[in-house]
C-alpha positions in Angstrom: 307.5 60.6 154.2 305.5 63.7 155.1 303.0 64.0 158.0 300.1 64.2 155.5 301.4 61.4 153.7 301.1 59.3 156.9 297.5 60.5 157.8 296.4 59.3 154.1 297.8 55.8 154.6 296.4 55.5 158.0 293.0 56.6 156.8 293.0 54.3 153.7 293.8 51.6 156.1 290.7 52.4 158.5 288.4 52.3 155.5 289.7 49.1 154.4 289.2 47.5 157.9 285.6 49.2 158.1 284.3 47.6 155.2 286.0 44.3 155.6 284.1 44.2 158.9 280.8 45.4 157.3 281.1 42.7 154.8 281.5 39.9 157.4 278.6 41.3 159.6 276.7 41.3 156.2 277.8 37.8 155.4 276.6 36.6 158.9 273.4 38.2 158.9 272.7 36.6 155.6 273.6 33.1 156.6 271.4 33.5 159.8 268.8 34.8 157.8 269.0 31.8 155.5 269.3 29.1 158.3 266.2 30.7 159.7 263.9 30.2 156.5 265.4 26.8 156.0 264.4 25.7 159.5 260.8 27.4 159.1 260.4 25.7 155.2 262.7 22.8 155.2 262.9 20.7 151.9 262.4 17.1 152.1 265.7 15.3 151.2 265.7 11.1 150.2 269.0 9.9 150.5 269.2 6.9 148.4 271.9 5.4 150.6 269.6 5.9 153.8 266.0 5.4 152.3 264.0 7.1 155.1 260.7 9.0 154.1 257.0 9.4 154.8 255.2 7.2 157.6 253.4 3.9 156.8 254.9 0.8 155.2 254.1 -1.5 152.2 252.8 -5.0 153.8 255.1 -7.6 152.1 258.0 -5.0 151.2 261.5 -5.9 151.4 262.0 -2.4 153.5 260.2 0.1 155.8 260.2 3.8 155.6 259.6 6.1 159.1 258.4 9.3 158.7 260.2 12.9 158.3 257.3 14.6 159.5 256.9 18.0 157.3 255.5 20.5 159.6 254.7 24.4 159.0 252.9 26.6 161.6 251.4 28.9 158.8 248.3 26.7 158.3 245.6 28.4 156.5 242.0 26.7 155.8 241.5 25.4 152.1 238.3 23.9 151.9 235.6 21.3 153.6 237.8 20.5 156.6 241.1 20.1 154.8 244.0 22.4 156.2 246.8 23.3 153.8 250.4 23.7 155.4 253.4 24.7 153.2 253.9 20.9 153.0 251.1 18.6 152.8 247.4 18.8 153.6 246.4 17.3 156.7 242.9 15.8 156.8 241.0 16.8 160.0 238.5 14.2 161.2 235.8 16.0 159.0 238.3 15.8 156.2 239.0 12.2 156.7 235.5 11.1 156.1 235.2 13.0 152.5 235.0 11.0 149.6 238.0 10.6 147.3 236.7 13.5 145.0 236.9 15.9 146.9 240.2 15.0 148.3 241.5 14.7 145.0 240.1 18.4 144.4 242.1 19.5 147.0 245.3 17.7 146.1 244.9 19.4 142.8 244.8 22.5 144.2 248.3 22.2 145.6 251.4 23.3 143.7 255.1 22.0 144.3 256.9 24.5 146.4 260.2 24.4 148.4 258.7 22.6 151.4 256.8 20.1 149.9 259.3 19.0 147.0 261.0 15.8 147.3 264.7 16.0 146.7 266.7 12.8 146.1 270.3 12.7 146.2 272.9 9.9 145.1 270.6 8.7 142.6 273.4 8.1 139.8 273.2 4.8 138.2 275.7 1.9 139.0 276.6 0.9 135.4 279.4 -1.3 136.6 277.1 -3.8 137.9 275.5 -4.5 134.4 276.6 -7.1 131.7 274.8 -5.8 128.8 275.3 -2.2 127.0 271.8 -2.0 125.7 268.7 -4.2 125.9 265.0 -3.9 125.2 262.2 -6.6 125.8 259.4 -6.7 122.9 256.6 -5.7 125.0 253.5 -4.7 123.6 252.4 -1.4 124.5 248.9 -0.7 126.2 247.3 2.5 126.8 245.3 3.5 129.9 242.9 5.7 128.1 240.3 6.5 127.6 238.8 3.7 130.2 241.3 4.0 133.0 241.9 7.6 133.3 243.7 6.9 136.9 244.3 3.3 136.4 248.4 3.6 135.4 249.0 0.6 137.4 246.3 -1.8 136.7 247.3 -0.9 132.8 251.0 -1.5 133.7 250.3 -5.0 135.5 248.3 -6.0 132.3 251.0 -4.9 130.0 253.2 -7.5 131.6 250.5 -10.1 132.1 249.8 -9.7 128.5 253.6 -10.2 127.7 253.6 -13.6 129.5 250.8 -14.8 127.6 247.9 -13.9 129.9 244.5 -13.3 128.0 243.1 -10.6 130.0 242.1 -7.0 129.5 243.1 -4.0 131.6 239.4 -3.3 132.2 238.7 -6.8 133.4 241.7 -6.8 135.8 240.5 -3.5 137.1 236.6 -4.9 137.6 237.5 -8.2 138.8 241.1 -8.5 140.5 241.8 -5.0 141.7 240.7 -4.2 145.3 239.5 -0.7 145.4 238.3 1.5 148.5 235.0 2.3 146.3 235.7 6.0 146.2 236.3 6.1 149.9 239.3 7.3 151.7 241.6 4.4 152.2 245.3 3.1 152.6 247.0 3.1 149.1 249.5 0.8 150.4 246.7 -1.6 150.7 244.0 -1.1 148.1 243.5 1.3 145.1 242.3 4.6 146.6 239.3 5.4 144.1 238.0 4.1 141.2 240.6 3.7 138.3 237.7 4.4 135.9 237.4 7.9 136.9 240.0 10.8 138.4 241.2 9.3 141.6 244.5 8.7 143.5 246.0 5.2 142.9 247.7 2.3 144.8 251.2 1.3 145.7 252.9 -2.2 144.9 251.1 -4.7 147.0 247.4 -4.2 145.6 248.8 -4.6 142.2 250.6 -8.0 143.1 247.6 -9.1 145.1 245.4 -8.3 141.7 247.9 -10.3 139.8 248.1 -13.5 142.2 244.5 -13.5 142.2 244.1 -13.9 138.6 246.9 -16.7 138.6 245.4 -18.7 141.3 241.8 -18.2 139.5 243.4 -19.5 136.1 245.8 -22.0 137.4 248.7 -20.0 135.6 252.1 -20.9 136.7 253.2 -17.3 137.3 253.5 -15.5 140.5 253.8 -11.7 141.2 256.3 -10.4 143.8 256.4 -7.0 145.7 260.5 -6.2 145.5 259.8 -3.0 146.7 263.0 -1.5 148.3 265.0 -3.2 145.6 268.3 -1.5 144.3 267.4 0.2 140.9 270.2 -1.7 139.4 268.8 -5.0 140.5 265.6 -4.2 138.4 267.9 -3.6 135.4 269.6 -6.8 135.7 266.1 -8.4 135.5 265.4 -6.4 132.4 268.7 -8.2 131.3 267.2 -11.2 131.6 263.9 -10.2 129.7 261.9 -9.7 132.8 259.8 -6.6 132.5 259.6 -4.9 135.7 256.3 -2.8 137.0 257.8 0.6 138.7 256.5 3.6 140.4 257.6 7.1 138.9 256.0 10.1 138.1 254.1 11.4 135.0 255.8 13.2 132.1 256.1 17.2 132.3 256.4 18.4 128.6 257.7 21.8 129.9 260.8 20.4 131.2 260.4 17.3 128.7 261.0 14.9 131.6 259.7 13.1 134.5 257.8 15.5 136.7 259.4 16.7 140.3 257.6 14.7 142.9 255.8 16.6 145.9 253.9 15.8 148.8 250.1 16.6 148.6 247.6 15.4 151.1 247.9 13.5 154.2 245.6 11.2 156.2 245.6 8.8 158.8 244.1 5.3 158.4 244.1 2.8 161.3 246.4 4.9 163.3 249.1 5.0 160.3 249.8 8.4 158.9 249.9 8.3 155.0 251.0 11.3 152.6 250.1 11.1 149.0 252.9 12.1 146.4 252.2 13.9 143.2 252.1 13.1 139.9 252.3 9.6 141.0 252.4 7.5 138.3 253.3 3.8 137.1 255.1 2.3 134.1 257.0 -0.9 132.8 260.5 -0.8 132.7 261.5 -3.0 129.5 265.0 -1.8 128.7 268.1 0.8 128.7 270.7 1.9 126.4 274.0 2.8 128.7 275.6 4.7 125.9 272.7 7.4 125.9 272.2 7.2 129.4 268.3 6.5 128.8 265.8 3.8 130.4 263.1 2.4 127.8 259.8 2.6 129.4 256.2 1.3 128.6 254.4 4.6 129.8 250.7 3.7 130.1 250.0 7.6 129.1 252.7 8.1 126.4 253.7 4.5 124.7 257.0 3.2 124.4 259.5 6.2 125.3 262.7 6.9 126.8 263.7 9.0 129.9 267.0 9.6 131.5 268.2 6.7 133.3 269.2 8.6 136.2 265.8 10.7 136.2 263.9 7.6 136.3 266.0 5.9 139.2 265.5 9.4 141.4 262.0 9.2 140.8 261.7 5.4 141.6 263.6 6.4 144.9 260.9 9.1 145.7 258.2 6.9 145.2 259.6 4.4 147.9 261.4 2.3 145.6 258.1 0.5 144.5 258.1 -2.1 142.1 256.3 -5.6 141.5 257.8 -8.5 139.2 256.2 -11.4 137.6 258.1 -14.5 137.7 257.5 -18.0 136.2 257.0 -20.9 138.3 258.6 -24.2 137.9 256.4 -26.3 135.6 256.2 -29.9 136.7 254.3 -31.9 133.5 253.2 -35.7 133.1 251.7 -35.8 136.3 249.1 -33.5 138.0 248.9 -32.8 141.9 246.8 -34.9 144.0 246.3 -37.7 141.1 246.8 -41.2 141.5 248.5 -43.5 138.8 248.6 -47.2 138.3 251.6 -47.6 135.9 254.9 -46.1 135.8 255.0 -42.3 135.1 257.7 -39.8 133.1 257.9 -36.3 134.9 259.2 -33.4 133.1 260.5 -30.2 134.9 260.8 -26.8 133.3 262.7 -24.5 132.6 265.9 -25.9 132.8 267.4 -23.2 135.0 266.6 -24.7 138.1 268.3 -24.6 141.6 267.0 -28.3 142.5 264.4 -31.0 142.0 263.8 -33.4 144.8 262.1 -36.7 144.7 260.9 -37.7 148.3 263.8 -35.7 149.7 266.2 -37.2 147.1 267.8 -34.9 144.7 267.4 -35.5 141.2 270.3 -35.1 138.5 268.1 -34.7 135.7 264.9 -32.5 134.8 263.4 -35.9 133.3 263.0 -38.9 135.4 260.6 -41.8 136.3 258.2 -42.5 139.1 257.5 -46.2 139.2 254.0 -47.6 139.2 252.2 -50.8 140.4 252.9 -50.1 143.8 251.6 -48.5 146.8 253.6 -45.4 147.1 253.2 -41.5 147.9 255.8 -39.1 145.6 256.5 -35.8 146.5 258.3 -33.7 143.9 259.8 -30.3 145.0 261.3 -27.9 142.6 263.0 -24.8 143.0 264.2 -22.4 140.6 267.0 -19.8 140.7 264.4 -17.1 141.9 263.7 -19.1 144.8 260.4 -20.0 143.5 259.1 -23.2 144.3 256.3 -25.8 142.7 255.5 -28.8 144.9 253.3 -31.6 144.0 252.0 -34.8 145.8 251.1 -37.8 143.4 250.3 -41.1 144.4 250.7 -44.7 142.7 248.9 -48.0 143.5 248.8 -51.4 142.3 247.3 -52.2 138.8 245.2 -54.8 140.3 243.5 -52.5 142.7 241.6 -51.4 139.4 239.6 -54.6 139.5 238.4 -54.1 143.3 234.8 -53.2 142.3 234.4 -56.5 140.4 235.5 -58.7 143.6 233.6 -61.9 143.3 232.4 -61.4 139.7 233.9 -63.8 137.4 233.4 -65.3 134.0 231.1 -67.6 135.4 228.7 -65.5 137.2 228.7 -62.3 135.3 225.6 -61.1 134.4 223.8 -58.2 132.6 223.5 -56.7 135.8 227.3 -56.3 136.2 227.7 -54.9 132.5 227.9 -51.5 133.0 230.4 -51.7 136.1 232.7 -54.1 133.9 232.7 -51.7 131.3 233.7 -49.1 133.6 236.7 -51.0 135.5 237.6 -51.7 131.7 237.6 -48.1 130.4 239.9 -47.0 133.6 242.2 -50.1 132.7 242.6 -48.9 129.1 243.0 -45.3 130.2 246.2 -46.2 131.9 249.2 -44.5 130.2 251.3 -47.5 129.3 254.2 -45.5 127.4 256.5 -46.2 130.3 255.3 -49.7 131.3 257.7 -52.3 132.6 257.3 -55.8 131.1 255.4 -56.8 134.1 253.1 -53.8 134.3 252.1 -54.4 130.4 251.6 -58.1 131.3 249.2 -57.4 134.2 247.5 -54.9 132.2 246.8 -57.2 129.4 245.4 -59.9 131.7 243.1 -57.6 133.4 241.6 -56.5 130.0 241.2 -60.3 128.9 239.5 -61.0 132.2 236.8 -58.0 131.7 236.4 -59.1 128.0 235.8 -62.7 128.9 233.0 -61.7 131.3 231.6 -59.3 128.7 231.5 -62.0 126.4 229.8 -64.4 128.8 227.2 -61.7 129.3 226.4 -61.2 125.5 226.4 -65.2 125.1 223.6 -65.2 127.8 221.7 -62.6 125.9 222.0 -64.0 122.7 220.7 -67.6 124.1 217.8 -65.9 125.8 216.8 -64.0 122.2 217.3 -67.5 120.6 215.0 -69.5 123.0 212.4 -66.7 122.7 212.6 -66.8 118.9 212.2 -70.6 118.9 209.2 -70.1 121.3 207.4 -67.9 118.7 207.3 -71.0 116.1 205.0 -72.7 118.3 202.7 -69.9 119.3 198.9 -70.5 117.8 200.4 -73.6 115.9 198.2 -76.8 115.7 200.7 -78.8 117.5 201.4 -82.3 116.4 203.3 -85.6 117.5 206.2 -84.5 114.9 206.5 -81.3 117.1 207.1 -83.2 120.2 210.9 -84.1 120.0 211.7 -80.5 119.1 209.7 -79.2 121.9 211.3 -81.5 124.4 214.8 -80.4 122.9 213.6 -76.7 123.2 212.2 -77.4 127.0 215.9 -79.0 128.0 217.8 -75.7 126.4 215.4 -73.4 128.5 215.8 -75.2 131.6 219.9 -75.4 131.3 219.9 -71.5 130.5 217.8 -71.0 133.6 220.4 -72.8 135.7 223.2 -70.6 134.5 224.7 -68.0 136.7 225.3 -65.7 133.9 221.7 -65.0 133.7 220.0 -62.2 135.8 217.0 -62.7 138.0 214.8 -61.0 135.6 215.9 -63.1 132.9 215.1 -66.4 134.9 211.7 -65.1 135.5 211.3 -64.8 131.7 212.8 -68.5 131.0 210.3 -69.8 134.0 207.4 -68.6 132.1 208.7 -69.8 128.9 209.6 -73.3 130.6 205.8 -73.7 132.0 204.5 -72.7 128.4 206.7 -75.4 126.7 205.8 -77.9 129.3 201.9 -77.5 128.5 202.9 -77.9 125.0 204.7 -80.9 125.5 201.7 -82.4 127.8 199.3 -81.5 125.3 200.9 -83.5 122.5 201.5 -86.6 124.8 197.7 -86.6 125.9 196.7 -86.9 122.0 
């Protein structure tokens, strides 16, 4: 090899080494710049396996969330005391006093950026836990518009309530049962912030659960709303498999991407020492079905109708909105007896539905959902029913000796019953006859029959006394103004004896006796007048 060739090879090696070194330095510089950029404007990640994001917690929720504070030193003034960092708008003391309308306006001016987007990881649905390939609950669609432009939550609730047969409208639910902040800033974990009848924010699960339960209690409906926020998304799909619709929090539909919008943080404020951060575009809908073959979830979207979205995307949005959800469950129903009522005869109790975890009567487990409680005795019966969801219905009823129904008539018999007792006797008789005798024992039937007979005998004596008084009055009228003769003497003596006999009867009232005394006095005068002739 010549000297020139050696120099040429060495030159090429040097150039190669220089180029590699330059590439390495460039790569290192780019990595440093990227790290610095991410440190300055970090994205927000929400891992489904480690649910931790944003301060504040849902009272009554099955999980809580800690704050992963998003900060950015490059603040710039937005308007009216509101300051907008690269992430969420922080309300100053002045801003926190503003009404909802102004804060909504500020929130609408915030666009999703790298620093305020909420990125959810590990949101693929686990299909292996489901028992059906596809299912759909026949829920009737209910639109929030035009009456409730920001009332998707209460509309979703009313949709499910109507499915369970509740006769209530979305506007009535919003007006009568939903607690709002009256257009003042508030805690959306506890109340609806703003008014659903106009543009505003909204609320999370607890206010919706509370609104439903207020209605159920006011109407004595055997339903209960529960805040199951924090539940695994697959658990919600299991509810749907059992024809139980689930109210979930998500985001609104984006026509540009043809899917649910990406969630991002907007405004942040403090209430009672708790820092709260609003996620846009927050939305609420009803999960009513799925199709695993097509990877879609079926929902009743208050803004769009009965529609389908990607199953994984619906799970991702559910996770981003703090895994907020509300489920309405049916309480066990106890029929045949009413809580707090007193019964005198044997009663038949029926508990429904049949898929119950346990039924106890005074602590004793019952093997059937239909059973009798004995009457005609002094007893307290406590019935406790628990269904497979853990919901319980507990009632307490009382039984008494049938003869205690006659206690108001104590001391009154057929020998002394008078017109003064007639209403009371009829009242007692009505209660006796109102007793449910379908499940009576032979002794209960006999006791009731004897009591009815006793009451009827007393009423008959009262009626006989009234008829006799009427007859005597009629007899007296025959002699009023008549020229009495000796022939009338015998009849008048007989009439006088009847009057005196009736006067001595215990079935005659004091007022009736006074009438008889007057009749006796007049009749005695007639007899004396005849005898003096």
